PAMARPA-76759 format. One record per residue (C-alpha): residue number from 1; residue in three letters; x, y, z. Coordinates in Angstrom, 3 decimals. Example, Ala and Ser with C-alpha at 12.3 -4.5 7.8 and 13.67 -1.06 7.14 Angstrom:
// PAMARPA-76759
1	Ala	12.300	-4.500	7.800 .
2	Ser	13.670	-1.060	7.140 .
//
This chain:
// PAMARPA-76759
1	Unk	-30.812	0.224	5.942 .
2	Unk	-32.781	2.704	3.918 .
3	Unk	-32.983	6.333	5.580 .
4	Unk	-30.170	5.278	8.418 .
5	Unk	-26.395	6.515	7.548 .
6	Unk	-24.067	3.609	7.160 .
7	Unk	-21.283	4.565	10.001 .
8	Unk	-24.013	5.737	12.241 .
9	Unk	-25.490	1.832	11.406 .
10	Unk	-21.305	0.119	11.970 .
11	Unk	-21.180	2.191	15.549 .
12	Unk	-24.865	0.860	16.135 .
13	Unk	-23.625	-2.655	15.387 .
14	Unk	-20.182	-2.529	17.003 .
15	Unk	-22.828	-2.283	20.456 .
16	Unk	-25.125	-4.557	19.144 .
17	Unk	-21.804	-7.371	18.974 .
18	Unk	-20.522	-6.096	22.476 .
19	Unk	-23.825	-7.015	24.358 .
20	Unk	-23.882	-10.325	22.680 .
21	Unk	-20.612	-10.703	23.914 .
22	Unk	-21.111	-10.437	26.803 .
23	Unk	-23.906	-12.598	27.318 .
24	Unk	-22.763	-15.209	25.935 .
25	Unk	-19.386	-14.890	27.756 .
26	Unk	-19.593	-12.918	30.676 .
27	Unk	-16.880	-11.119	32.500 .
28	Unk	-15.888	-9.839	29.539 .
29	Unk	-14.421	-6.605	29.590 .
30	Unk	-14.285	-3.841	26.874 .
31	Unk	-11.791	-1.268	24.895 .
32	Unk	-13.709	0.438	21.850 .
33	Unk	-16.005	0.085	19.447 .
34	Unk	-15.724	2.459	16.379 .
35	Unk	-17.356	2.304	13.098 .
36	Unk	-14.615	1.456	10.588 .
37	Unk	-14.287	2.136	6.302 .
38	Unk	-16.831	-1.973	5.588 .
39	Unk	-18.168	-1.993	8.491 .
40	Unk	-17.365	-2.108	12.566 .
41	Unk	-14.722	-3.500	14.856 .
42	Unk	-14.558	-4.005	19.154 .
43	Unk	-11.474	-4.955	21.183 .
44	Unk	-12.183	-7.111	24.567 .
45	Unk	-10.466	-8.238	27.117 .
46	Unk	-11.305	-12.108	28.452 .
47	Unk	-10.761	-15.411	29.732 .
48	Unk	-11.784	-16.759	27.137 .
49	Unk	-10.314	-17.532	23.252 .
50	Unk	-12.380	-16.165	20.403 .
51	Unk	-12.741	-18.728	17.854 .
52	Unk	-14.240	-18.599	14.091 .
53	Unk	-16.689	-21.018	15.483 .
54	Unk	-18.162	-18.407	18.817 .
55	Unk	-18.308	-15.417	15.848 .
56	Unk	-21.657	-17.482	14.707 .
57	Unk	-22.742	-17.832	18.275 .
58	Unk	-22.088	-14.137	17.879 .
59	Unk	-23.911	-13.397	14.903 .
60	Unk	-27.201	-15.037	15.952 .
61	Unk	-27.246	-13.193	19.340 .
62	Unk	-26.683	-10.325	17.408 .
63	Unk	-30.046	-11.128	15.493 .
64	Unk	-31.730	-12.231	18.935 .
65	Unk	-30.876	-8.514	19.961 .
66	Unk	-31.583	-6.562	16.393 .
67	Unk	-35.216	-8.891	16.532 .
68	Unk	-35.880	-7.638	19.907 .
69	Unk	-36.156	-3.846	17.974 .
70	Unk	-34.063	-2.355	21.102 .
71	Unk	-34.329	1.320	21.171 .
72	Unk	-30.855	3.517	21.971 .
73	Unk	-30.893	6.038	24.618 .
74	Unk	-28.438	8.419	25.571 .
75	Unk	-27.532	9.730	28.790 .
76	Unk	-25.845	12.603	29.747 .
77	Unk	-24.534	12.323	33.655 .
78	Unk	-20.803	14.027	34.942 .
79	Unk	-17.676	12.461	34.751 .
80	Unk	-17.759	11.304	38.374 .
81	Unk	-21.193	9.570	37.555 .
82	Unk	-19.430	7.700	35.113 .
83	Unk	-16.620	6.435	36.695 .
84	Unk	-19.072	5.152	39.164 .
85	Unk	-21.064	3.729	37.219 .
86	Unk	-17.881	1.800	34.775 .
87	Unk	-16.774	0.954	38.101 .
88	Unk	-19.504	-1.198	39.113 .
89	Unk	-19.311	-2.733	36.202 .
90	Unk	-15.654	-3.660	36.347 .
91	Unk	-14.446	-1.505	33.393 .
92	Unk	-11.477	-0.280	33.780 .
93	Unk	-10.728	0.591	30.405 .
94	Unk	-13.586	2.842	30.124 .
95	Unk	-12.632	4.500	33.270 .
96	Unk	-9.311	4.806	31.223 .
97	Unk	-11.198	6.558	28.302 .
98	Unk	-13.347	8.757	30.851 .
99	Unk	-10.642	10.558	32.713 .
100	Unk	-8.599	11.177	29.688 .
101	Unk	-11.626	13.127	27.926 .
102	Unk	-11.879	17.076	28.294 .
103	Unk	-14.733	18.689	29.607 .
104	Unk	-17.118	17.652	33.003 .
105	Unk	-19.428	15.952	31.432 .
106	Unk	-20.015	12.595	29.402 .
107	Unk	-22.970	10.506	27.809 .
108	Unk	-24.012	7.111	28.040 .
109	Unk	-26.042	5.297	25.465 .
110	Unk	-27.780	2.202	26.710 .
111	Unk	-29.812	-0.418	24.608 .
112	Unk	-31.357	-3.453	26.502 .
113	Unk	-29.373	-3.367	29.606 .
114	Unk	-26.772	-2.805	27.873 .
115	Unk	-24.730	0.603	28.703 .
116	Unk	-21.266	1.712	26.881 .
117	Unk	-19.499	4.906	27.191 .
118	Unk	-20.300	6.592	23.783 .
119	Unk	-20.690	10.242	22.396 .
120	Unk	-23.110	8.942	19.594 .
121	Unk	-25.461	9.063	17.175 .
122	Unk	-26.898	6.171	17.401 .
123	Unk	-29.954	4.614	15.710 .
124	Unk	-33.006	5.054	16.891 .
125	Unk	-33.856	0.700	18.120 .
126	Unk	-31.594	-2.040	16.882 .
127	Unk	-34.827	-3.427	14.519 .
128	Unk	-33.084	-0.935	11.718 .
129	Unk	-29.711	-2.563	11.020 .
130	Unk	-29.815	-5.852	8.459 .
131	Unk	-27.089	-6.718	6.316 .
132	Unk	-23.708	-7.461	8.601 .
133	Unk	-21.466	-10.618	8.963 .
134	Unk	-18.712	-10.644	11.457 .
135	Unk	-15.811	-11.887	9.812 .
136	Unk	-12.491	-12.770	11.844 .
137	Unk	-10.511	-12.233	14.571 .
138	Unk	-7.538	-10.405	16.053 .
139	Unk	-4.772	-9.098	18.314 .
140	Unk	-4.722	-5.813	19.117 .
141	Unk	-3.070	-3.811	21.809 .
142	Unk	-5.079	-1.558	23.806 .
143	Unk	-5.134	2.702	22.558 .
144	Unk	-1.915	0.468	19.984 .
145	Unk	0.615	0.003	22.671 .
146	Unk	2.891	-2.831	22.844 .
147	Unk	3.634	-2.148	26.748 .
148	Unk	0.034	-2.354	27.338 .
149	Unk	-2.334	-5.474	27.224 .
150	Unk	-3.488	-7.361	24.325 .
151	Unk	-7.224	-7.798	23.702 .
152	Unk	-9.292	-9.738	21.282 .
153	Unk	-11.345	-7.524	18.479 .
154	Unk	-13.362	-9.103	16.844 .
155	Unk	-14.365	-6.976	13.080 .
156	Unk	-18.225	-7.128	11.267 .
157	Unk	-19.068	-5.885	7.743 .
158	Unk	-22.016	-3.912	7.164 .
159	Unk	-23.019	-2.822	4.176 .
160	Unk	-26.651	-0.310	3.724 .
161	Unk	-27.956	-3.683	1.213 .
162	Unk	-27.237	-7.206	1.380 .
163	Unk	-26.497	-7.150	-2.574 .
164	Unk	-23.731	-5.001	-1.604 .
165	Unk	-22.781	-6.895	1.299 .
166	Unk	-22.511	-10.303	-0.536 .
167	Unk	-20.064	-8.279	-3.606 .
168	Unk	-17.479	-7.001	-0.659 .
169	Unk	-17.138	-10.598	0.772 .
170	Unk	-16.752	-11.822	-2.879 .
171	Unk	-13.937	-9.387	-3.964 .
172	Unk	-12.661	-10.104	-0.513 .
173	Unk	-12.590	-14.050	-1.210 .
174	Unk	-11.129	-12.954	-4.203 .
175	Unk	-8.825	-11.068	-2.544 .
176	Unk	-7.505	-13.685	-0.514 .
177	Unk	-6.611	-16.018	-3.916 .
178	Unk	-4.585	-13.365	-5.120 .
179	Unk	-2.694	-12.412	-1.922 .
180	Unk	0.709	-11.265	-2.781 .
181	Unk	2.233	-13.321	0.853 .
182	Unk	0.202	-16.564	-1.132 .
183	Unk	1.429	-15.738	-4.445 .
184	Unk	4.644	-14.968	-3.598 .
185	Unk	5.655	-17.810	-2.339 .
186	Unk	3.182	-20.372	-5.003 .
187	Unk	5.783	-18.333	-7.728 .
188	Unk	8.945	-18.228	-5.373 .
189	Unk	9.288	-14.489	-5.879 .
190	Unk	10.257	-13.719	-2.076 .
191	Unk	10.114	-14.461	1.274 .
192	Unk	10.694	-13.207	4.889 .
193	Unk	13.443	-14.907	7.172 .
194	Unk	13.001	-14.450	10.690 .
195	Unk	16.678	-14.222	11.448 .
196	Unk	16.686	-11.719	9.578 .
197	Unk	13.751	-9.693	11.198 .
198	Unk	10.421	-8.624	10.265 .
199	Unk	9.717	-6.226	7.357 .
200	Unk	13.326	-6.464	5.866 .
201	Unk	12.306	-8.250	2.124 .
202	Unk	14.472	-11.681	0.392 .
203	Unk	14.053	-11.415	-3.265 .
204	Unk	14.699	-14.927	-4.495 .
205	Unk	15.720	-14.837	-8.481 .
206	Unk	12.244	-14.766	-9.973 .
207	Unk	10.855	-12.046	-7.713 .
208	Unk	14.897	-10.432	-8.360 .
209	Unk	14.269	-10.880	-12.206 .
210	Unk	10.787	-9.788	-11.665 .
211	Unk	11.847	-6.348	-9.821 .
212	Unk	14.771	-6.173	-12.186 .
213	Unk	12.513	-5.132	-15.482 .
214	Unk	10.536	-2.747	-13.092 .
215	Unk	13.711	-1.122	-12.173 .
216	Unk	15.229	-0.746	-15.652 .
217	Unk	11.874	0.549	-16.815 .
218	Unk	11.507	2.838	-14.682 .
219	Unk	14.961	4.501	-14.780 .
220	Unk	14.784	4.477	-18.938 .
221	Unk	11.689	6.862	-17.752 .
222	Unk	13.290	9.133	-15.635 .
223	Unk	16.109	9.442	-18.111 .
224	Unk	13.560	10.123	-20.996 .
225	Unk	11.443	12.628	-18.926 .
226	Unk	14.948	15.068	-18.050 .
227	Unk	16.348	13.276	-14.656 .
228	Unk	19.277	12.824	-13.751 .
229	Unk	20.476	9.860	-12.171 .
230	Unk	22.052	9.836	-8.884 .
231	Unk	23.419	7.438	-6.288 .
232	Unk	23.487	7.910	-2.730 .
233	Unk	24.028	6.466	0.880 .
234	Unk	22.836	4.234	3.112 .
235	Unk	23.506	6.346	6.631 .
236	Unk	24.435	9.450	7.380 .
237	Unk	25.911	11.624	10.327 .
238	Unk	22.344	12.227	12.890 .
239	Unk	23.257	15.928	12.800 .
240	Unk	22.042	15.984	8.996 .
241	Unk	19.034	14.660	10.031 .
242	Unk	18.695	17.009	12.937 .
243	Unk	19.473	20.079	10.498 .
244	Unk	16.973	18.515	8.397 .
245	Unk	13.689	18.353	11.092 .
246	Unk	13.683	14.629	10.392 .
247	Unk	15.100	13.851	13.506 .
248	Unk	12.953	15.804	15.313 .
249	Unk	9.458	15.597	13.753 .
250	Unk	9.928	11.970	12.050 .
251	Unk	11.990	10.228	15.105 .
252	Unk	8.785	7.688	15.787 .
253	Unk	9.279	6.501	12.315 .
254	Unk	13.388	5.827	12.309 .
255	Unk	15.829	3.039	13.740 .
256	Unk	18.425	4.269	16.480 .
257	Unk	21.158	5.786	16.067 .
258	Unk	24.390	3.808	15.453 .
259	Unk	27.431	4.711	16.933 .
260	Unk	30.814	5.285	14.543 .
261	Unk	33.993	6.441	15.628 .
262	Unk	31.839	8.173	18.707 .
263	Unk	30.107	10.220	16.555 .
264	Unk	26.281	8.834	15.851 .
265	Unk	24.915	8.230	12.607 .
266	Unk	21.549	7.338	11.705 .
267	Unk	20.160	4.838	8.988 .
268	Unk	18.578	7.249	6.019 .
269	Unk	14.722	7.473	6.155 .
270	Unk	14.526	9.471	3.557 .
271	Unk	17.229	10.081	0.564 .
272	Unk	15.410	14.287	0.065 .
273	Unk	18.957	15.429	2.201 .
274	Unk	21.049	13.388	0.408 .
275	Unk	20.192	15.156	-3.197 .
276	Unk	20.233	18.549	-2.030 .
277	Unk	23.982	17.879	-1.248 .
278	Unk	24.203	16.835	-4.739 .
279	Unk	22.088	20.154	-5.066 .
280	Unk	24.195	22.463	-3.292 .
281	Unk	27.872	20.780	-4.223 .
282	Unk	28.312	23.841	-6.590 .
283	Unk	26.677	26.894	-7.300 .
284	Unk	23.914	27.092	-9.520 .
285	Unk	21.906	30.036	-12.367 .
286	Unk	18.696	30.363	-12.972 .
287	Unk	19.684	28.957	-16.528 .
288	Unk	20.683	24.973	-14.661 .
289	Unk	17.031	25.099	-13.049 .
290	Unk	15.409	23.302	-13.344 .
291	Unk	17.181	20.281	-11.825 .
292	Unk	15.722	17.135	-11.540 .
293	Unk	17.301	14.391	-9.705 .
294	Unk	16.528	11.118	-9.308 .
295	Unk	17.652	7.648	-7.744 .
296	Unk	15.525	4.102	-6.787 .
297	Unk	17.190	4.372	-3.234 .
298	Unk	17.048	2.453	-0.570 .
299	Unk	15.345	3.966	3.400 .
300	Unk	14.646	2.502	6.346 .
301	Unk	11.346	3.383	9.048 .
302	Unk	10.516	1.620	11.867 .
303	Unk	7.043	0.383	11.763 .
304	Unk	5.399	-2.231	14.749 .
305	Unk	5.911	-4.915	14.509 .
306	Unk	2.213	-5.500	14.496 .
307	Unk	1.592	-3.896	10.768 .
308	Unk	4.182	-5.169	8.331 .
309	Unk	2.840	-6.643	6.400 .
310	Unk	4.529	-8.689	3.285 .
311	Unk	5.705	-6.511	0.687 .
312	Unk	3.166	-4.219	1.430 .
313	Unk	4.606	-2.702	4.746 .
314	Unk	7.914	-3.278	5.750 .
315	Unk	10.708	-1.843	7.625 .
316	Unk	13.687	-1.684	4.436 .
317	Unk	12.226	-0.278	0.910 .
318	Unk	13.675	0.581	-2.343 .
319	Unk	12.091	4.088	-3.243 .
320	Unk	12.352	5.833	-7.211 .
321	Unk	12.464	9.233	-5.438 .
322	Unk	13.345	12.457	-7.514 .
323	Unk	13.557	15.710	-6.212 .
324	Unk	12.857	18.579	-8.320 .
325	Unk	14.612	22.057	-7.511 .
326	Unk	13.427	24.929	-9.011 .
327	Unk	11.804	29.113	-9.661 .
328	Unk	8.628	29.845	-8.633 .
329	Unk	7.606	30.504	-12.095 .
330	Unk	8.347	26.944	-13.115 .
331	Unk	6.497	25.339	-10.109 .
332	Unk	3.242	24.657	-10.975 .
333	Unk	4.786	23.139	-14.941 .
334	Unk	7.095	20.566	-13.263 .
335	Unk	3.966	19.472	-10.867 .
336	Unk	1.851	19.501	-13.778 .
337	Unk	4.423	17.260	-15.274 .
338	Unk	4.835	14.916	-12.578 .
339	Unk	1.049	14.360	-12.246 .
340	Unk	1.827	13.644	-15.953 .
341	Unk	4.151	11.650	-14.800 .
342	Unk	2.450	9.096	-13.353 .
343	Unk	-0.722	8.540	-15.171 .
344	Unk	1.922	7.407	-17.643 .
345	Unk	3.539	5.076	-15.440 .
346	Unk	-0.137	4.023	-12.951 .
347	Unk	-1.159	3.311	-17.131 .
348	Unk	1.199	1.277	-18.682 .
349	Unk	0.798	-0.874	-16.188 .
350	Unk	-3.280	-1.741	-16.136 .
351	Unk	-4.312	0.668	-13.690 .
352	Unk	-7.391	3.226	-15.263 .
353	Unk	-9.700	4.476	-12.464 .
354	Unk	-7.674	7.106	-10.178 .
355	Unk	-8.797	8.531	-6.807 .
356	Unk	-6.590	11.996	-6.559 .
357	Unk	-6.097	13.255	-2.349 .
358	Unk	-4.727	17.177	-1.230 .
359	Unk	-3.538	16.436	2.212 .
360	Unk	-2.940	19.516	3.554 .
361	Unk	-2.113	20.880	7.576 .
362	Unk	-3.751	21.068	10.152 .
363	Unk	-2.786	24.848	11.465 .
364	Unk	-4.553	24.167	14.813 .
365	Unk	-1.387	22.594	15.317 .
366	Unk	1.429	24.362	13.763 .
367	Unk	3.672	21.927	16.599 .
368	Unk	3.258	19.013	14.345 .
369	Unk	4.759	21.098	11.386 .
370	Unk	8.209	22.883	10.103 .
371	Unk	6.632	26.774	8.171 .
372	Unk	4.586	29.676	8.814 .
373	Unk	1.339	29.480	8.169 .
374	Unk	1.595	31.989	5.385 .
375	Unk	4.078	29.663	3.252 .
376	Unk	1.794	27.007	3.934 .
377	Unk	-1.149	28.732	2.370 .
378	Unk	1.347	29.663	-0.405 .
379	Unk	1.705	25.985	-1.465 .
380	Unk	-1.571	24.298	-0.584 .
381	Unk	-2.497	26.668	-3.130 .
382	Unk	-0.531	25.754	-6.007 .
383	Unk	-1.276	22.246	-5.491 .
384	Unk	-5.207	23.030	-5.665 .
385	Unk	-3.604	25.677	-8.864 .
386	Unk	-2.716	22.729	-11.014 .
387	Unk	-5.278	20.248	-9.737 .
388	Unk	-7.654	23.015	-11.388 .
389	Unk	-6.739	23.678	-14.096 .
390	Unk	-6.430	19.929	-14.911 .
391	Unk	-9.436	19.453	-14.052 .
392	Unk	-8.397	16.532	-11.911 .
393	Unk	-10.996	15.769	-9.238 .
394	Unk	-9.499	15.837	-5.889 .
395	Unk	-11.029	15.260	-2.503 .
396	Unk	-8.958	17.775	0.747 .
397	Unk	-7.862	16.113	3.393 .
398	Unk	-6.569	17.827	6.396 .
399	Unk	-4.003	17.424	8.743 .
400	Unk	-2.759	14.250	6.485 .
401	Unk	0.610	16.131	5.026 .
402	Unk	3.760	15.604	5.647 .
403	Unk	5.542	17.559	7.988 .
404	Unk	7.934	19.842	5.418 .
405	Unk	5.040	20.760	3.211 .
406	Unk	1.328	19.688	1.347 .
407	Unk	1.276	16.775	-0.577 .
408	Unk	-0.871	15.443	-3.890 .
409	Unk	-1.514	12.212	-2.916 .
410	Unk	-2.771	9.360	-6.662 .
411	Unk	-4.870	5.900	-5.459 .
412	Unk	-5.614	3.628	-7.971 .
413	Unk	-8.043	1.007	-8.786 .
414	Unk	-6.730	-2.608	-8.696 .
415	Unk	-8.324	-5.130	-10.643 .
416	Unk	-11.102	-6.363	-8.751 .
417	Unk	-11.819	-3.180	-6.931 .
418	Unk	-9.638	-1.757	-4.424 .
419	Unk	-7.677	1.132	-4.310 .
420	Unk	-3.952	2.024	-3.036 .
421	Unk	-2.229	4.345	-2.542 .
422	Unk	0.751	4.571	-4.459 .
423	Unk	2.272	8.291	-6.018 .
424	Unk	2.877	11.305	-4.386 .
425	Unk	3.811	14.679	-5.322 .
426	Unk	5.374	17.051	-2.391 .
427	Unk	5.343	20.690	-2.223 .
428	Unk	8.571	21.930	-0.130 .
429	Unk	9.897	25.261	0.815 .
430	Unk	11.287	23.988	4.303 .
431	Unk	14.205	22.355	3.740 .
432	Unk	15.512	25.230	1.110 .
433	Unk	15.414	27.204	4.081 .
434	Unk	16.597	24.733	6.395 .
435	Unk	19.987	24.326	3.873 .
436	Unk	19.946	27.928	2.339 .
437	Unk	19.412	26.332	-0.535 .
438	Unk	20.144	29.153	-3.167 .
439	Unk	20.977	30.278	-6.983 .
440	Unk	22.051	32.773	-8.901 .
441	Unk	19.003	34.745	-10.757 .
442	Unk	19.466	38.242	-12.731 .
443	Unk	18.901	40.246	-10.108 .
444	Unk	20.897	38.430	-7.139 .
445	Unk	20.431	35.393	-5.080 .
446	Unk	17.689	33.393	-4.992 .
447	Unk	16.033	30.405	-3.393 .
448	Unk	14.715	27.717	-5.528 .
449	Unk	11.400	25.809	-4.980 .
450	Unk	11.497	21.944	-4.285 .
451	Unk	9.453	19.203	-5.365 .
452	Unk	9.670	15.352	-3.645 .
453	Unk	8.275	13.158	-6.068 .
454	Unk	7.479	8.920	-6.038 .
455	Unk	5.579	7.702	-8.751 .
456	Unk	6.216	3.555	-7.627 .
457	Unk	5.569	4.955	-4.565 .
458	Unk	8.198	2.266	-2.997 .
459	Unk	9.642	-0.380	-5.321 .
460	Unk	8.473	-3.554	-2.589 .
461	Unk	5.181	-2.040	-2.022 .
462	Unk	4.115	-1.472	-5.754 .
463	Unk	5.316	-4.997	-6.295 .
464	Unk	3.066	-6.191	-4.282 .
465	Unk	0.420	-4.661	-5.828 .
466	Unk	1.014	-6.091	-8.988 .
467	Unk	1.044	-9.090	-7.693 .
468	Unk	-1.940	-8.728	-6.684 .
469	Unk	-3.596	-6.657	-9.268 .
470	Unk	-2.714	-9.299	-12.478 .
471	Unk	-2.937	-12.047	-9.316 .
472	Unk	0.479	-13.409	-10.554 .
473	Unk	-0.510	-13.781	-14.346 .
474	Unk	2.190	-10.845	-15.048 .
475	Unk	2.241	-9.492	-18.893 .
476	Unk	4.392	-10.943	-20.930 .
477	Unk	6.642	-7.664	-20.757 .
478	Unk	7.282	-8.154	-16.813 .
479	Unk	7.062	-12.211	-16.406 .
480	Unk	9.858	-13.402	-14.329 .
481	Unk	9.874	-16.443	-16.891 .
482	Unk	8.037	-15.701	-20.307 .
483	Unk	8.650	-19.078	-22.044 .
484	Unk	9.431	-22.367	-20.921 .
485	Unk	9.984	-24.518	-23.455 .
486	Unk	8.877	-28.241	-22.943 .
487	Unk	10.612	-31.921	-23.804 .
488	Unk	8.469	-34.913	-24.689 .
489	Unk	11.686	-37.315	-24.839 .
490	Unk	15.112	-36.741	-24.708 .
491	Unk	15.465	-37.409	-28.982 .
492	Unk	13.866	-33.647	-28.639 .
493	Unk	16.736	-32.079	-26.333 .
494	Unk	18.829	-30.870	-28.467 .
495	Unk	16.461	-28.918	-31.166 .
496	Unk	15.158	-27.279	-28.035 .
497	Unk	18.264	-26.134	-26.463 .
498	Unk	18.443	-24.370	-30.005 .
499	Unk	15.236	-22.828	-29.471 .
500	Unk	15.727	-21.396	-25.842 .
501	Unk	19.086	-20.071	-27.204 .
502	Unk	17.785	-18.500	-30.315 .
503	Unk	14.469	-17.205	-27.432 .
504	Unk	17.087	-15.849	-24.932 .
505	Unk	19.767	-14.092	-27.944 .
506	Unk	16.724	-12.291	-28.803 .
507	Unk	16.338	-10.699	-25.609 .
508	Unk	13.530	-13.245	-24.511 .
509	Unk	13.838	-14.830	-20.565 .
510	Unk	13.410	-18.107	-21.670 .
511	Unk	13.847	-21.727	-19.393 .
512	Unk	14.115	-25.674	-20.950 .
513	Unk	12.167	-28.417	-19.274 .
514	Unk	14.274	-30.997	-20.326 .
515	Unk	13.588	-33.585	-17.143 .
516	Unk	12.236	-37.423	-18.023 .
517	Unk	9.085	-36.454	-16.937 .
518	Unk	5.507	-36.804	-18.513 .
519	Unk	4.591	-34.011	-20.717 .
520	Unk	1.513	-33.461	-18.650 .
521	Unk	3.132	-32.489	-15.726 .
522	Unk	5.678	-30.190	-17.543 .
523	Unk	2.629	-28.538	-18.525 .
524	Unk	0.480	-28.179	-15.025 .
525	Unk	3.345	-27.169	-13.646 .
526	Unk	3.863	-24.178	-16.427 .
527	Unk	0.444	-23.237	-15.499 .
528	Unk	0.979	-23.978	-11.949 .
529	Unk	3.977	-21.359	-12.159 .
530	Unk	1.681	-18.840	-14.180 .
531	Unk	3.837	-18.343	-17.369 .
532	Unk	2.928	-16.470	-20.114 .
533	Unk	4.200	-19.163	-22.825 .
534	Unk	4.275	-22.840	-22.979 .
535	Unk	6.315	-23.920	-25.946 .
536	Unk	6.700	-27.966	-26.828 .
537	Unk	9.044	-29.609	-28.697 .
538	Unk	8.023	-33.421	-30.261 .
539	Unk	9.290	-35.241	-32.441 .
540	Unk	7.240	-33.943	-35.228 .
541	Unk	8.231	-30.273	-34.187 .
542	Unk	12.136	-31.446	-34.224 .
543	Unk	11.560	-32.730	-37.686 .
544	Unk	9.577	-30.086	-39.514 .
545	Unk	11.373	-26.978	-37.712 .
546	Unk	8.557	-25.740	-36.106 .
547	Unk	7.057	-25.561	-32.180 .
548	Unk	4.011	-26.113	-30.972 .
549	Unk	2.841	-22.988	-28.296 .
550	Unk	0.880	-23.966	-25.459 .
551	Unk	-1.638	-20.935	-24.257 .
552	Unk	-2.451	-20.063	-20.662 .
553	Unk	-6.522	-21.039	-21.174 .
554	Unk	-5.045	-24.285	-21.887 .
555	Unk	-5.119	-24.471	-26.521 .
556	Unk	-2.401	-25.155	-28.229 .
557	Unk	-1.056	-23.633	-31.145 .
558	Unk	0.745	-26.487	-33.747 .
559	Unk	3.188	-25.892	-36.354 .
560	Unk	4.065	-21.948	-35.413 .
561	Unk	7.866	-21.240	-37.173 .
562	Unk	9.899	-20.098	-34.594 .
563	Unk	11.154	-16.909	-36.156 .
564	Unk	7.891	-15.976	-36.271 .
565	Unk	6.940	-16.351	-32.377 .
566	Unk	9.930	-14.897	-31.432 .
567	Unk	9.095	-11.734	-33.792 .
568	Unk	5.833	-11.051	-32.173 .
569	Unk	6.418	-12.323	-29.032 .
570	Unk	9.315	-9.170	-29.150 .
571	Unk	6.509	-7.059	-29.883 .
572	Unk	4.859	-7.920	-27.276 .
573	Unk	7.083	-7.291	-24.632 .
574	Unk	8.497	-3.912	-26.685 .
575	Unk	5.100	-2.450	-26.667 .
576	Unk	4.619	-3.334	-22.736 .
577	Unk	0.863	-5.015	-24.421 .
578	Unk	-0.670	-5.919	-21.190 .
579	Unk	-2.555	-9.305	-22.891 .
580	Unk	-0.795	-11.683	-24.835 .
581	Unk	-1.026	-11.389	-28.938 .
582	Unk	-1.626	-14.922	-28.515 .
583	Unk	-4.528	-15.982	-27.862 .
//
């Protein structure tokens, strides 16, 4: 697509796809069809249930339209005339859209015999488009409303070059292999039970061990960085959330209140009001500040069933949450320390490429936020100053701030080039005001500033990202089972049991597989389970008091001294090595 804006080309492809669908399936009604990252989609209402085979036929029809080089022609008309036009076409969704538009004039675009409501722009003619592919079909409620009709959404990809398209398709194929839901089942890490409910995760023993290792590490790092660990309940009086503003600004993301003793209580969507209560439990001096409170706190947020997605989008999750109460003079230093801490966390897990976003408020819609313009401007300037002073490239995203303050979001690139939003650092001037927080300074009582900080984001989401980043091949320090000890026959069980015991006493997570099965089967199963190391014990190993080490790549290292292996494995764990020291 030389010299063609990619977003415009993708938008034009959505029209071409809609034209092809209505040609092949007469009577199909149109929803909306925007350009999106990497491509486009269109929503349809049709008695025909689209299938993957249909996508091939739709693609073929699109190519005919493209070959015809149909020009895109814009026409402006009154809303009344537009309603008449789409009423003749029996396009009720379009009529609803027209009636919701401001102004008296709207535009439509026509190519060939196809006309669609659209503000444009479009390319000059269909022949300017290449390098697209239809990918899949999904359900989508009209306007995202579960009470409205369910439509069929067809997705497509489009890129500037064929090489870029093929590269993205290859990435998606690799992503499918790494899907954490698939690997979570294969590796027996977690499950979701319909009797319990969507978005509520059951961590199995191996997943539980993986989570324990992660949580233990982040707790230890918090303590090293001078945070105090706290704990708070899962529920509080609704009054608390009304006072904080969550019951107003965040109501759609909260579960319904629960009545207890004729009083309403609320499952917590966030931990911040509890940490504020801990801060308020005694009078603070300027000498006490900064106060840094950290918690692995489980919160509950209502997510629509259509967006709940494995570990990545859940309804009950645990945040590695922290809140810092500090003086204005300490603010920039604390934000910088949070950013540096986030970098440490991400690099520990092998994430080396980052994208940083500064989310600000939309001052044209102050009703969506808490606080005055002067406060917002000051807070946003503070975050921006820290990023600039530390030479951190960032992009500004107006309207993406939390209702109580602006934030820095850190996105990391995984092993196959996808970006994930994980760490968040938020400035908050609102909650200290709402809860009348104070500290005693040398010249009277003053109000502290507050920083919200989550480095892993949520434990569940971070685990989902790690599973996909590593493709289930966890480094030794994270692996739920680090070493599988495999016996050749029953004669080796006593020595193998001693080997496992010695490994466990050294702090390694080892398991004994002494089943009366062929060694080849045991090796294959350990490989499928993605165990970092397998130790083979046969008659020769028993006689020589050695081990044979089986690596993930299929090679063996024979005659190893057990104590030396344990020392090396412990070093690999203690240094948080991302690669096996034995290769």
